[in-house]
Structures are given as structure tokens and as C-alpha cells.
C-alpha positions as CSV (number, residue, x, y, z in Angstrom):
1,X,-152.1,59.1,108.1
2,X,-148.9,57.8,109.6
3,X,-146.8,59.6,107.0
4,X,-148.6,62.8,107.8
5,X,-147.8,62.5,111.4
6,X,-144.1,61.9,110.7
7,X,-143.9,64.9,108.4
8,X,-145.7,67.2,110.7
9,X,-143.5,69.9,112.3
10,X,-142.7,68.9,115.9
11,X,-144.3,70.8,118.8
12,X,-141.7,73.0,120.6
13,X,-140.6,71.4,123.9
14,X,-141.5,74.5,126.0
15,X,-145.1,74.2,124.8
16,X,-145.2,70.6,126.1
17,X,-143.7,71.5,129.4
18,X,-143.7,75.3,130.1
19,X,-141.8,74.9,133.4
20,X,-138.6,73.9,131.6
21,X,-136.0,76.7,131.2
22,X,-136.4,78.4,127.9
23,X,-132.8,77.7,126.9
24,X,-133.1,74.0,127.7
25,X,-136.1,73.9,125.4
26,X,-134.1,75.5,122.6
27,X,-131.3,73.0,123.1
28,X,-133.7,70.0,122.9
29,X,-135.5,71.5,119.9
30,X,-132.2,71.9,118.1
31,X,-131.2,68.3,118.9
32,X,-134.5,67.1,117.5
33,X,-134.4,69.4,114.4
34,X,-135.6,67.6,111.2
35,X,-133.2,69.5,109.0
36,X,-129.8,67.8,109.5
37,X,-127.9,71.0,108.6
38,X,-129.7,72.9,111.5
39,X,-129.1,70.1,114.0
40,X,-126.2,69.9,116.4
41,X,-123.2,68.7,114.4
42,X,-121.2,67.3,117.3
43,X,-121.4,66.3,120.9
44,X,-119.1,69.1,121.7
45,X,-121.7,71.7,120.6
46,X,-124.4,70.1,122.9
47,X,-122.0,70.0,125.8
48,X,-121.0,73.6,125.4
49,X,-124.6,74.8,125.3
50,X,-125.5,72.6,128.4
51,X,-122.5,74.0,130.3
52,X,-123.5,77.5,129.5
53,X,-127.1,76.8,130.7
54,X,-125.8,75.3,133.9
55,X,-123.6,78.4,134.5
56,X,-126.6,80.7,133.9
57,X,-128.9,78.7,136.2
58,X,-126.3,78.4,139.0
59,X,-125.7,82.2,139.0
60,X,-129.4,82.9,139.0
61,X,-129.3,84.7,135.7
62,X,-132.5,83.5,134.0
63,X,-132.6,84.1,130.3
64,X,-135.1,86.6,129.1
65,X,-138.0,85.1,127.1
66,X,-138.2,88.1,124.9
67,X,-134.5,88.0,124.1
68,X,-134.7,84.3,123.4
69,X,-137.6,84.8,121.0
70,X,-136.2,87.8,119.1
71,X,-132.4,87.7,119.7
72,X,-132.4,91.5,119.7
73,X,-131.5,92.1,123.4
74,X,-128.5,89.7,123.2
75,X,-127.5,91.2,119.9
76,X,-127.4,94.6,121.4
77,X,-125.3,93.3,124.3
78,X,-122.9,91.7,121.9
79,X,-122.6,95.0,120.0
80,X,-121.7,96.7,123.3
81,X,-119.2,94.0,124.2
82,X,-117.0,93.6,121.0
83,X,-115.3,90.5,119.6
84,X,-111.6,90.2,118.9
85,X,-110.4,87.5,116.5
86,X,-106.8,86.8,117.3
87,X,-104.5,85.5,114.6
88,X,-104.6,81.8,114.6
89,X,-101.4,80.0,115.6
90,X,-99.4,78.3,112.9
91,X,-99.4,74.8,114.3
92,X,-96.9,73.4,111.8
93,X,-94.4,76.1,112.5
94,X,-93.5,76.1,108.8
95,X,-92.7,79.5,107.4
96,X,-94.4,78.8,104.1
97,X,-97.7,78.4,106.0
98,X,-97.6,81.9,107.5
99,X,-99.4,83.5,104.5
100,X,-102.2,80.9,104.8
101,X,-102.6,81.4,108.6
102,X,-102.8,85.2,108.1
103,X,-105.1,84.9,105.1
104,X,-107.6,82.6,106.8
105,X,-107.6,84.7,110.0
106,X,-108.2,87.9,108.1
107,X,-111.0,86.2,106.1
108,X,-112.8,85.1,109.3
109,X,-112.5,88.7,110.5
110,X,-114.1,89.9,107.3
111,X,-116.8,87.3,107.4
112,X,-117.8,88.2,111.0
113,X,-117.7,91.9,110.1
114,X,-120.6,91.3,107.8
115,X,-122.9,90.6,110.8
116,X,-124.3,94.0,111.8
117,X,-125.1,93.0,115.4
118,X,-121.5,92.0,116.1
119,X,-118.8,94.6,116.7
120,X,-115.6,93.0,115.4
121,X,-112.2,94.6,115.9
122,X,-110.4,95.3,112.6
123,X,-107.5,93.2,111.4
124,X,-104.8,95.9,112.2
125,X,-106.1,96.2,115.8
126,X,-105.6,92.5,116.6
127,X,-102.4,92.3,114.5
128,X,-100.4,93.7,117.4
129,X,-101.2,90.5,119.4
130,X,-100.1,88.1,116.7
131,X,-97.7,85.4,118.0
132,X,-97.8,86.9,121.5
133,X,-98.6,84.8,124.6
134,X,-101.7,86.8,125.7
135,X,-104.8,85.5,127.5
136,X,-108.4,86.3,126.7
137,X,-108.6,88.3,130.0
138,X,-105.6,90.5,128.8
139,X,-107.3,91.1,125.5
140,X,-110.5,92.0,127.2
141,X,-108.6,94.5,129.4
142,X,-106.6,96.1,126.6
143,X,-109.2,96.3,123.9
144,X,-112.4,96.2,126.1
145,X,-113.4,93.1,124.2
146,X,-116.2,91.0,125.6
147,X,-115.2,87.9,123.6
148,X,-112.1,86.5,122.0
149,X,-111.8,83.9,119.2
150,X,-108.5,82.0,119.3
151,X,-107.4,79.1,117.1
152,X,-104.7,76.9,115.7
153,X,-104.1,76.0,112.1
154,X,-102.1,73.0,110.9
155,X,-101.7,72.0,107.2
156,X,-100.6,68.6,106.1
157,X,-100.6,68.2,102.3
158,X,-104.2,68.7,101.1
159,X,-105.6,68.3,104.7
160,X,-106.2,71.2,107.0
161,X,-106.9,71.0,110.8
162,X,-108.3,74.0,112.5
163,X,-109.2,74.2,116.2
164,X,-111.1,77.3,117.3
165,X,-112.5,78.5,120.6
166,X,-114.7,81.5,121.5
167,X,-114.1,82.7,125.1
168,X,-115.9,85.2,127.4
169,X,-113.1,87.5,128.5
170,X,-114.7,88.2,131.9
171,X,-115.3,84.7,133.0
172,X,-112.7,82.8,130.8
173,X,-115.6,80.5,130.0
174,X,-115.6,78.9,126.5
175,X,-118.9,79.7,124.8
176,X,-118.1,77.6,121.8
177,X,-115.2,75.4,120.6
178,X,-114.7,73.0,117.8
179,X,-112.0,71.1,115.8
180,X,-112.3,70.7,112.1
181,X,-110.4,68.2,109.9
182,X,-111.1,69.1,106.3
183,X,-109.7,69.1,102.8
184,X,-108.1,72.4,101.8
185,X,-110.8,72.7,99.2
186,X,-113.4,73.1,101.9
187,X,-111.8,76.3,103.4
188,X,-114.5,78.7,102.3
189,X,-117.3,76.6,103.7
190,X,-115.3,76.3,106.9
191,X,-114.9,80.0,107.3
192,X,-118.6,80.4,106.7
193,X,-119.5,77.8,109.3
194,X,-117.2,79.3,112.0
195,X,-118.9,82.7,111.5
196,X,-122.3,81.2,111.8
197,X,-121.4,79.2,114.9
198,X,-120.0,82.3,116.6
199,X,-123.2,84.2,115.8
200,X,-125.2,81.4,117.2
201,X,-123.1,81.1,120.4
202,X,-123.6,84.9,120.9
203,X,-127.4,84.5,120.3
204,X,-127.3,86.8,117.2
205,X,-130.0,86.1,114.7
206,X,-128.7,86.4,111.1
207,X,-130.8,88.1,108.5
208,X,-131.3,86.4,105.1
209,X,-129.0,89.0,103.6
210,X,-126.3,88.2,106.1
211,X,-126.6,84.5,105.5
212,X,-126.2,85.1,101.8
213,X,-123.2,87.3,102.3
214,X,-121.5,84.8,104.5
215,X,-122.1,82.1,101.9
216,X,-120.5,84.2,99.2
217,X,-117.0,83.2,98.2
218,X,-114.2,85.3,96.8
219,X,-113.5,82.5,94.3
220,X,-114.6,78.9,93.7
221,X,-111.0,77.8,93.0
222,X,-108.8,77.1,96.0
223,X,-105.6,77.2,94.0
224,X,-106.5,80.6,92.8
225,X,-107.1,81.8,96.3
226,X,-103.7,80.3,97.4
227,X,-101.9,82.2,94.7
228,X,-103.8,85.4,95.6
229,X,-102.7,85.2,99.3
230,X,-99.1,84.5,98.3
231,X,-99.1,87.4,95.9
232,X,-100.2,89.9,98.5
233,X,-97.1,89.1,100.6
234,X,-94.8,89.8,97.7
235,X,-96.6,92.9,96.5
236,X,-96.0,94.9,99.7
237,X,-92.2,94.6,99.3
238,X,-92.3,96.7,96.1
239,X,-88.9,95.7,94.6
240,X,-89.0,95.0,90.9
241,X,-88.5,91.3,91.5
242,X,-91.2,91.1,94.1
243,X,-93.7,93.0,92.1
244,X,-93.1,90.7,89.1
245,X,-93.6,87.7,91.3
246,X,-96.8,89.1,92.7
247,X,-98.1,89.9,89.3
248,X,-97.5,86.4,88.1
249,X,-99.4,85.0,91.1
250,X,-102.3,87.4,90.7
251,X,-102.5,86.8,86.9
252,X,-102.3,83.0,87.6
253,X,-105.2,83.3,90.1
254,X,-107.3,85.2,87.5
255,X,-106.4,82.6,84.9
256,X,-107.6,79.8,87.1
257,X,-110.8,81.7,88.0
258,X,-111.8,84.4,85.5
259,X,-114.5,85.6,87.9
260,X,-112.0,86.3,90.7
261,X,-112.3,90.1,91.0
262,X,-109.9,90.6,93.8
263,X,-107.1,89.0,91.7
264,X,-107.6,91.4,88.9
265,X,-107.6,94.4,91.3
266,X,-104.4,93.2,92.9
267,X,-102.8,92.7,89.5
268,X,-103.8,96.2,88.5
269,X,-102.2,97.6,91.6
270,X,-98.8,96.0,91.0
271,X,-98.7,96.8,87.3
272,X,-99.4,100.5,88.0
273,X,-96.7,100.5,90.7
274,X,-94.3,98.8,88.3
275,X,-95.0,101.5,85.7
276,X,-94.5,104.2,88.2
277,X,-91.3,102.9,89.8
278,X,-89.5,101.3,86.9
279,X,-89.3,103.4,83.8
280,X,-92.9,104.2,82.6
281,X,-93.0,101.5,80.1
282,X,-96.4,101.6,78.3
283,X,-97.0,97.9,78.6
284,X,-97.3,98.1,82.4
285,X,-99.9,100.9,82.4
286,X,-101.8,99.1,79.7
287,X,-101.9,95.9,81.8
288,X,-103.0,97.9,84.8
289,X,-105.9,99.5,82.9
290,X,-107.0,96.2,81.4
291,X,-107.0,94.5,84.9
292,X,-109.0,97.5,86.3
293,X,-111.6,97.1,83.6
294,X,-112.0,93.4,84.4
295,X,-112.4,94.2,88.1
296,X,-115.0,96.9,87.6
297,X,-116.9,94.7,85.1
298,X,-117.0,91.8,87.6
299,X,-117.6,93.8,90.9
300,X,-118.1,97.6,90.4
301,X,-119.1,97.8,94.1
302,X,-115.8,96.4,95.3
303,X,-113.7,99.0,97.3
304,X,-110.6,97.2,95.9
305,X,-111.8,98.1,92.4
306,X,-111.6,101.8,93.3
307,X,-108.2,101.4,94.9
308,X,-107.0,99.7,91.7
309,X,-108.3,102.6,89.6
310,X,-106.7,105.1,91.9
311,X,-103.3,103.4,91.6
312,X,-103.5,103.7,87.8
313,X,-104.5,107.4,88.1
314,X,-101.6,108.0,90.6
315,X,-99.1,106.4,88.3
316,X,-100.4,108.6,85.5
317,X,-100.2,111.7,87.7
318,X,-103.9,112.3,87.8
319,X,-103.8,113.1,91.5
320,X,-107.2,114.7,92.2
321,X,-109.2,111.8,90.9
322,X,-106.9,109.3,92.6
323,X,-107.6,111.0,96.0
324,X,-111.3,111.0,95.4
325,X,-111.5,107.3,94.6
326,X,-109.2,106.4,97.4
327,X,-111.2,108.3,100.0
328,X,-114.4,106.8,98.7
329,X,-113.0,103.2,99.0
330,X,-111.7,103.8,102.5
331,X,-115.0,105.2,103.6
332,X,-116.6,101.9,102.7
333,X,-113.7,99.7,103.8
334,X,-111.3,101.4,106.2
335,X,-108.7,98.6,106.1
336,X,-108.8,98.2,102.3
337,X,-105.4,96.8,101.4
338,X,-103.0,99.5,100.2
339,X,-105.7,102.2,100.4
340,X,-104.1,104.5,103.0
341,X,-100.6,104.1,101.5
342,X,-101.9,105.2,98.1
343,X,-103.8,108.1,99.6
344,X,-100.7,109.3,101.6
345,X,-98.4,109.0,98.5
346,X,-100.9,111.0,96.4
347,X,-101.3,113.7,98.9
348,X,-97.6,114.1,99.3
349,X,-97.1,114.3,95.5
350,X,-99.6,117.2,95.6
351,X,-97.9,119.0,98.5
352,X,-100.9,118.5,100.8
353,X,-98.8,117.6,103.8
354,X,-101.2,118.6,106.5
355,X,-103.9,116.3,105.1
356,X,-101.5,113.4,105.5
357,X,-100.9,114.2,109.2
358,X,-104.7,114.4,109.7
359,X,-105.1,110.8,108.6
360,X,-101.7,109.5,110.0
361,X,-102.9,107.7,113.2
362,X,-105.9,106.2,111.5
363,X,-103.8,105.0,108.6
364,X,-101.3,103.3,110.8
365,X,-104.1,101.7,112.8
366,X,-105.8,100.4,109.7
367,X,-102.7,99.0,107.9
368,X,-101.1,97.2,110.8
369,X,-97.6,95.9,110.0
370,X,-97.5,97.4,106.5
371,X,-94.5,99.6,107.1
372,X,-94.9,101.4,103.7
373,X,-97.5,103.8,105.3
374,X,-94.8,105.5,107.3
375,X,-93.1,106.9,104.1
376,X,-95.6,109.6,103.2
377,X,-96.1,110.4,106.9
378,X,-92.4,110.9,107.6
379,X,-91.9,112.8,104.4
380,X,-94.8,115.2,105.2
381,X,-93.3,115.9,108.6
382,X,-89.9,116.5,107.1
383,X,-91.3,118.8,104.5
384,X,-93.1,120.8,107.2
385,X,-89.9,121.0,109.4
386,X,-91.5,119.1,112.3
387,X,-88.2,117.7,113.5
388,X,-89.3,116.3,116.9
389,X,-92.5,114.7,115.5
390,X,-90.4,113.2,112.6
391,X,-88.0,111.6,115.1
392,X,-90.9,110.1,117.0
393,X,-92.4,108.6,113.8
394,X,-89.0,107.3,112.7
395,X,-88.6,105.5,116.0
396,X,-92.1,104.0,115.6
397,X,-91.2,102.7,112.1
398,X,-87.9,101.2,113.4
399,X,-89.8,99.0,115.8
400,X,-92.2,97.8,113.1
401,X,-89.5,97.2,110.5
402,X,-87.1,95.5,112.9
403,X,-89.9,93.1,113.9
404,X,-90.8,92.5,110.3
405,X,-87.2,91.7,109.3
406,X,-86.9,89.1,112.0
407,X,-89.6,87.2,110.2
408,X,-88.9,88.2,106.6
409,X,-85.1,89.0,106.4
410,X,-85.1,88.9,102.6
411,X,-87.4,92.0,102.3
412,X,-84.9,94.4,100.7
413,X,-87.3,97.4,100.7
414,X,-87.7,97.0,104.5
415,X,-83.9,97.1,104.9
416,X,-83.4,100.2,102.9
417,X,-86.3,101.9,104.8
418,X,-84.6,100.9,108.1
419,X,-81.4,102.5,106.9
420,X,-83.2,105.8,106.4
421,X,-84.5,105.7,109.9
422,X,-81.1,104.7,111.4
423,X,-79.5,107.6,109.5
424,X,-82.1,110.1,110.9
425,X,-81.5,108.8,114.4
426,X,-77.7,109.2,114.0
427,X,-77.1,105.4,114.1
428,X,-74.6,105.8,111.3
429,X,-73.0,102.3,111.5
430,X,-76.4,100.6,111.5
431,X,-77.5,102.8,108.6
432,X,-74.4,101.9,106.5
433,X,-74.9,98.2,107.2
434,X,-78.5,98.1,106.1
435,X,-78.1,100.3,103.0
436,X,-75.0,98.3,101.8
437,X,-76.9,95.1,102.3
438,X,-80.0,96.4,100.4
439,X,-77.9,97.7,97.5
440,X,-75.9,94.5,97.3
441,X,-79.0,92.4,97.2
442,X,-80.7,94.6,94.5
443,X,-78.0,96.6,92.7
444,X,-80.2,97.5,89.7
445,X,-83.5,98.1,91.5
446,X,-84.7,101.7,91.0
447,X,-86.7,101.9,94.2
448,X,-83.9,100.5,96.4
449,X,-81.4,102.8,94.8
450,X,-83.6,105.9,95.3
451,X,-84.1,105.1,98.9
452,X,-80.3,104.4,99.3
453,X,-79.7,107.9,97.9
454,X,-82.0,109.2,100.7
455,X,-80.0,107.4,103.3
456,X,-76.7,108.8,102.0
457,X,-78.2,112.3,102.0
458,X,-79.3,111.9,105.6
459,X,-75.8,111.0,106.5
460,X,-74.5,114.1,104.6
461,X,-72.7,111.9,102.0
462,X,-73.6,114.0,99.0
463,X,-71.2,112.4,96.4
464,X,-72.4,108.9,97.3
465,X,-76.0,110.1,97.2
466,X,-75.7,111.7,93.8
467,X,-74.0,108.6,92.4
468,X,-76.7,106.2,93.6
469,X,-79.5,108.6,92.6
470,X,-78.2,108.7,89.1
471,X,-78.3,104.9,89.0
472,X,-81.9,105.0,90.4
473,X,-82.9,107.4,87.6
474,X,-81.3,105.2,84.9
475,X,-83.0,102.1,86.4
476,X,-86.4,103.8,86.0
477,X,-87.3,106.1,89.0
478,X,-88.5,109.2,87.1
479,X,-91.0,110.7,89.6
480,X,-90.1,114.4,89.6
481,X,-93.0,115.4,91.8
482,X,-91.8,113.1,94.6
483,X,-88.1,113.7,94.3
484,X,-88.4,117.5,94.3
485,X,-90.5,117.4,97.5
486,X,-88.7,114.6,99.3
487,X,-87.1,116.3,102.4
488,X,-84.5,113.4,102.6
489,X,-82.9,114.7,99.4
490,X,-82.8,118.4,100.6
491,X,-79.0,118.7,100.4
492,X,-79.2,117.9,96.7
493,X,-81.6,120.7,95.8
494,X,-80.1,123.1,93.4
495,X,-77.2,120.8,92.5
496,X,-76.8,120.8,88.7
497,X,-76.8,117.0,88.5
498,X,-80.0,116.8,90.6
499,X,-81.6,119.4,88.4
500,X,-80.7,117.5,85.3
501,X,-82.2,114.3,86.7
502,X,-85.4,115.9,88.1
503,X,-85.9,119.3,86.5
504,X,-88.5,121.7,87.7
505,X,-91.7,121.9,85.7
506,X,-91.8,124.6,83.1
């Protein structure tokens, strides 16, 4: 009899004393919860809920019983007042921890985006505020965000300390805050917990499906995840050396966890790009196709799987199908890594310039600081003869690339892209400095040499352009469709040497 009483579910506090505020009843019920995982995990959580209750009572805003029981009213309000997750601060200040800080922040954004009753700003939208001293009120004003999640990350060996705080942008009141000291191997559980705590603080009821999706992990192996994050940073630079480093990291991640679908997809991307840029060696397209097959076998529903397949098709000049797959993936995941860049490149190779301009603003908004997206946009504008608009977009890329190079000065592709823009804007001395630096760093890199040829053309240095373009061709850049459409190379069209290197199709 005594055991039966102990095991009986407790009577809700508000049934015992209906005069108590509904929210206080919820707080007490949670504190007395039998299931340890559903109980308050720290005194900070209880304090935060009690402070919020005091604020509501003091202001005379009684909580709705219907909203408290169902959560639907508050969920609707949350959807009307969106949430911005700012990039966490790198507490250690170590450059080698930047990729981890960015990766964890982006994963938290992804996790929160799985909750349908939350409107979470995309990664590229908040990227503009990274490492800037902004307040929650400023974010609220600029983005119309109702809530802001801020945090600090510090790594020390295998230990990770994360402090996070959810703030109401109108009142500057913290709705939830916590500090976590965990082992690195607990990072996925930590991301899941933060997402659930935020949903709870905003009084959003998670469905069983949402709980399952939050609990899902990209991989069970932390070392594989670490290699994947590192590889993404190298892949965007696109030089031969960077692509090979990225592939080694992605393949290493897949080796550590053969079920890690994202690693296979990323490996397929860089192998296809290597094939396209550096000589069309069959081994690279074979590797790309094999990695695609693994991705699709593991996760056929993954948008990244379609982007990987599209990169392979693009490298093999099967443009129509590449466009179809890229558009489908982006419809499901608008900020899918590399998606808009691939779509823009493919449309340019097909001569569909107006379609590039139709997606230009959306593409830039979705990719954030990935300066590669500006290449097909600027080329499309140049091909259409839109001089004033081209100058505007070149100036936009200058700001992005200059900011990027302050953080990653070794990115050679960024330097040669910047030399293109400086040449267009008649900053000849700056253009010469950057192009000479890029070529001296990567004298045998086909992609760098091709873009150097573009810079020399823009400066009307035809002999130098032909010389470096010949070297680019010998180093592996064989894309006739791109070269014959590239407006930067216009002064070479019709030249016998150019026609020999990139002849027209029969």
C-alpha cells in the first residue's frame, strides 16, 4: 500500500490550490517531477522561471490558462516574433578554434530550425553580426527579432565550456541562461539540450517527431565531426592544395564513421571540383561518383546528397540535370552549403544569364561570407553588358573578400578574386599586388592562373594574360564553355592562341 502511494503520479499543484498562479504551479510541478531528466537541472533554471513569473505578475500580464495548457498561443506569438542565434564568441581567441565556434553555432541554428513553431533566422542572415559588438536591442531593431541567443565557447583540451543566454530584445530580460562544462564528446547532446531549453523557455511544445529530430546526430564520432568541420573551411578556397586537404579530411571522417552521410557528400563535391578544375583525370570523377552513391545509399532524403550529385553532373557537363537537382535541394534547404554557387556556375555555363540575376540577391543572402557566389553573378552582368550593376556587385565583393582576408590571409583564391575586382575598379596598383601575391603562392594552380589571366585582361595586359592563361590550360583548366563566355577574357576572343586553347564547339 505504501509503495503504491509512492509510485502514484503526484496531483498537480494547481488542483490542490486553484488560487495559485498557473505558471507558479507549473514551476512547482517541474521541481517535483519524478522523472529526473524532466526536472530542473540547476538552480539557475528555477531562478530564471521565477524571475519571469515576477515580471509578468508585476506588470499585470496574467498568463492565459488555455495557452499554458496547450502552448499553441505562445507558439504562435513566438512564430510572429522570430529568434536570432548570434555566432558564439570564441572565448579562447585561438584561430584554430574558429571553425569549431562557427560549426557549433550553425548546428544550433539548424537544430532550432527543426521546431516548426519557432521562426529562426538563417545562418547567413546572422553572419553579418559575427564578431561585432551588438546588443540584443540592436538585433531586434535591425532584424525584427523578438529573441536573441548569444553565447561564448571556450575549449581547453578535451573540455568544452559553453555559456548561453536567451534574451527578450524588447525588455533586455534574460528568459533563460546556462553554463555548460562538458567533454567534447558530449557536444551533440549539448546542442540538443540547448534547443530543447530554448523551446521550453518560449513555451513551445515539441511534437514527438521534433524531439526525435533534435535527438538525431550527424555522426556518433566526434573526431569525424571535427574533421568534417575543418574540411568545409578548406573546400571553399578551391585551390588544388586546399581541395586535396579538404578531401583527406572528409574521407577521414567517413572512415571513422562509415554512416556519416554528410562527409561522403562533401567528399563528392571536392572530388568533382578537382576533376573539373585540374585536368579531368578519371580517378577524380570516379571518386566523386562513388562518394555520391554512398551518400544516397545512407540518406537519399538529404539535400546535400542532391548537391553532390549535381556537382558530378556539372563537372561532366550535364547541365540540365545539374540545375534540376540543385533547384530541388535548395527548395528543401535554402542555405545548403555550395548549392547556390553550383546553380550559378551551371546557369552561366549554359548562357542563362538572366536566371542568375533573378536568384542573385537570394543567393548572396543564403551563402553569407562565401565570396565564390559573386563569380557567376559578376560574369552574368558582364556578359549582359550591365556595366553600372557590375561595378556595384564588384564593390560588394571587395568588402566581403577584404574582410575575409583579414581573418584568413592565406586564402589564395580570395586574393586573386580581389585582384579581379580591383582591376575592374581601376585600382591598378592594388590589382597588381594581389595577383602577383596569388601567383607567387600558387604558381602551378590552374584555378589561380586562370583568374590571374582575367585580371591581366581587365588591365588590358593582353600578352601577360595569354601567357598565364596558357599556363592555366597546361595545369588543367579545360572548361571551354566557361572560358568562351567569360566577359573578363573578352580582349582575347578571336586571338589564335586563345582559339587554340579553347576552340569553339564543332
